[in-house]
N, C-alpha and C positions, 0 to 999 in steps of 0.2 A: 557543666552548666553553671551559670552565673546568677547568683540569687542575692539580692540585697535586702536585708531585714526580714527574711522569710516570704515578703510579699512585694519584691521589687523586680527589677529586671533580670531576665533569666538569659544566660547565653551558653549554648553547648559548644565545646571545643575539644580538641584531641591533644593528648599529652605525648611528650617525647619521653625516651627511656631515662630513668632515674639514675643518679651516681651509683656505682657499684655497691657502696656501703650504705645506701640510703635506707631509711626505715620502711618496712611494708606493713605496719600496724594497720588493722582493718582493711587491708586492699588485698589480701590473698585471694579473695574471691573474684577479683577484677582482672581481666586480661591485660598483660602488659602490652603497649603499643610499640610500634617501630618508630625511629627518629624520623621526623618530618620537619621540613622548614615552615615555620608559622606563616612566611609570606605566600606560600603556595597554598593555603586554606582560606576560604573567603567567605563562608556563610555562617550567620548567627541565627539563633532561635530566641526570641524573646517572649517571656510570659510575665504576668503580674502576679498571679496567685499560686500558693503552694500546690494545690491540687491540679493546677495547669502544668506544673513542672512535671508531676507524677505521671501524668498523661503522656507528656512528651517523652519521658524516660523510657516509658513502656513501649513506645514506638520505635526506640533504638533496636538495632540488630545486635549491638554490642555496648556495653556500657565499660569503659576503660578506666585507667588508674585515675584516681583523684588528684587534684592539685591543691597546693596550699594557698593562703590569702594572697591576692594580687594587689600590689601598690597602686598608688595614684590618689587623686583627690578624694575618693571613697573607697572603702574596702569591699571587695567582692570574693565569693566562694565559687570556684570553678568545678563543674563535673565534665567528664568527656564521654563521648560516645561517637558511634558510626552507624549510618543508615544507607545500607546498600553500597558501601564503599565511599560514600561521601562523609567528609568530615568537617568539623567546624573550629573556629579559633577566634581570639580577641582582635585579630587584624582582619576586620570583616569588610566586604564590599557590599554584601546583601544582607537584608534582615528579613525574617519571617515572624509576623506577629500571630501567636497561637494562643487561643483562649475562648471565652464565654462571651456571649453577648444576648441582648434582648431581641427578639424577632418582631418585625412589624408585619403582621399578616394582612393581605388585603384579598380574601378569596372572594371570587374564584380565579381571579387574574393572577394572584400571587398568594398561594396556599402554603404559608411558611408554618411548619409545625415544630414541636419541642424536639431536639436532637437533630434537626436539619443543620446544614453548614452554610453560612454567609461568607462570600468571598467579595471584597472589595475590588471590582473591576471597573475602570472607566467607561462610562457611557454618555452619549450625548455631550454635554457641556462640563460634566462634572469629572474630577479626577479619580473617583473611586473612594475617596475618604474625605469628608469635610468636617472641620471643627465648628460645629453649629452654634456654640455659646461664645465664640470670640469675635467680638465687633463692639458695636456702640448702639445705644437706643436714641432714636430721633423721633421726631413728632410722629412720623408715620409707622413707627415701630422699630424692631430691631434690625439692624443692618449688619450683615457678616463682614468681617474684615479679612482680606488676604485669601489665599488659596494655597492648599498643600500640593506638593508634587505628585505626579502620577506614578504608579509603579513602573519599573522598567520593562521593555519590550519582551526582555527574555522570560519574565515571570507571566506576562500576558499570554505568550505564545505557549508556554508550558500549560497554564491553565486551558487554553484551548485544545491542547491535546487530551487533557483529562475529559474535557466536556464532549470530546468525539468518542472517547472510551465509554462514557456513560449512555450515549446515543446509542452505541454498538453493544450495549449491555455486557460490557467487560470492565466495569469500573473496579479498581482494587478495593474499594469500600467494603466490598461484599466478602472479601477474603479476610477482613481485619475485624469488622463489628458484627454483632447481633443486634436485632431490634431491642428498644427498651420496653421493659414491662412495668415501669411506674406510671401511676396516675397522679393527679393533683386536683384540688378542689372537690374534694369528694363530699363535703358538707355544704357546698354551695347549692343554691337554687338552681332551677333550670329555665327561669325566665329570660334571662339575658344570654343564654348560650347561643353561640354561633354554629349552626348546624353545617357539617362538611361532608362531602362524599368521602367514603372509606376507600383509603389508597389500596391499590392491588399489591404494591411493594412494600416490604417492611425496612428496606435500607434507608438511610438518611438521603434526603434530596439536597442538592448543591443549588444555591440561589446566587446569582452573581448581579452586582449592582452597587448601589451607594451605601456606605455605612457611615453613620452619624457618630462622631466622637466628640465628647463632652467631659466636663468635670465632675458630674453628678449622676446619681443612679436615677433612672426614670422608672416610677412607680405608680403613675397617674394616667389612666387612659385618655383624660382630656388632654394632658400635656403632650402625649404620644400622638393624638389626633391633630393638635395645633402645629406641631412640627412637621406631620405629613402633609399638611397643606402646603407647607413652604417648600418641602422636598418629596414630591409625590412619588418619586421613584426610589425611596430609601428602603432598605430591606432590614436594617439591624442597627441597634444602638451599642455602643461600648465606651470605655473610658481612657484607654491608653495609647491608642495608635497616633493620635495628633502630635505627641510628644517626640515620636521617632520618624514620622514621615517625611520631615524636612532633613533628617540628619543623615539618613542613609537609604539607597534604593531599597524598596520594601514591598512585601505583599502581606496583607492582613486576611486572615480567616478566622471565623467565630463559630463556635457550636452553640445553636439557640437553646437557652435553658429558661427563659421565661418570655412574656409578651408585654413586658413594661408597663404592668398594671399592679392593681392592689393583691392579685394572687401570686405575687412573686415569692417564690419558695427556693429553699437551698438543695432539696432533694435531687434534682436533676442535674446539679453542677458537673459531678464527675463524669457522667455518661456524655453531657455535651462537650466537656473538655476533651474527652477521649475520641469523640467524633471529629473534632477541630485537628486533634493531633494526628489521627489517622489519614486526613486528607493531604 
């Protein structure tokens, strides 16, 4: 796993066998991997926060031998793992962005709840992820500039298969997660509460659509509402995807940890990160 300054980019990769006399300090509890060509391994997972890294590590079937610092313009620390036979390496062709985000609920048509999962899937004219704060201010308001690449068709097809599993009630999420039992806003009044129907299912719900990526945290319901007018099919805010979307074929999914309002708290970050990692 590649992590920069504790809260930087994270990349999962797989190690080859060490030299016969190499040190094994602090690595005796990790399984030694077989030798494999780095050119044959093609998937990376990127996270931005330390607890997102932890969630991804817990989703690994195996955590393999750790690697030393890697050279280049910046220094990175790698960790290694395997998920159902799939391995990862610095020589990547695809990237998965795993982490947390702020949900944009619009009940009853889009009932996004805490610990649900948002997946950036192209719909209508949008590519799945839009950098909403990149552009210029003109007389008529802010005009976004440019457009990010769409996820590759192989990821869109894979997500379609997962959606079929959800419809047929055989989603793997049920084997990985338990429902969250935390609450928030316990001291807030009830006058402004949005009443929702109680869900019959306790598992996270997966929402597919537009994810808005920007450089700042949204903690203002008025700001959230204003952006929703411009992007009425948006499901989630986040802060890292725009930096990767044009660099490597990608797919982004986020666990919902708040609603982009003044009640933003950190208590649900770990569960939301685990929900995203489980997907």
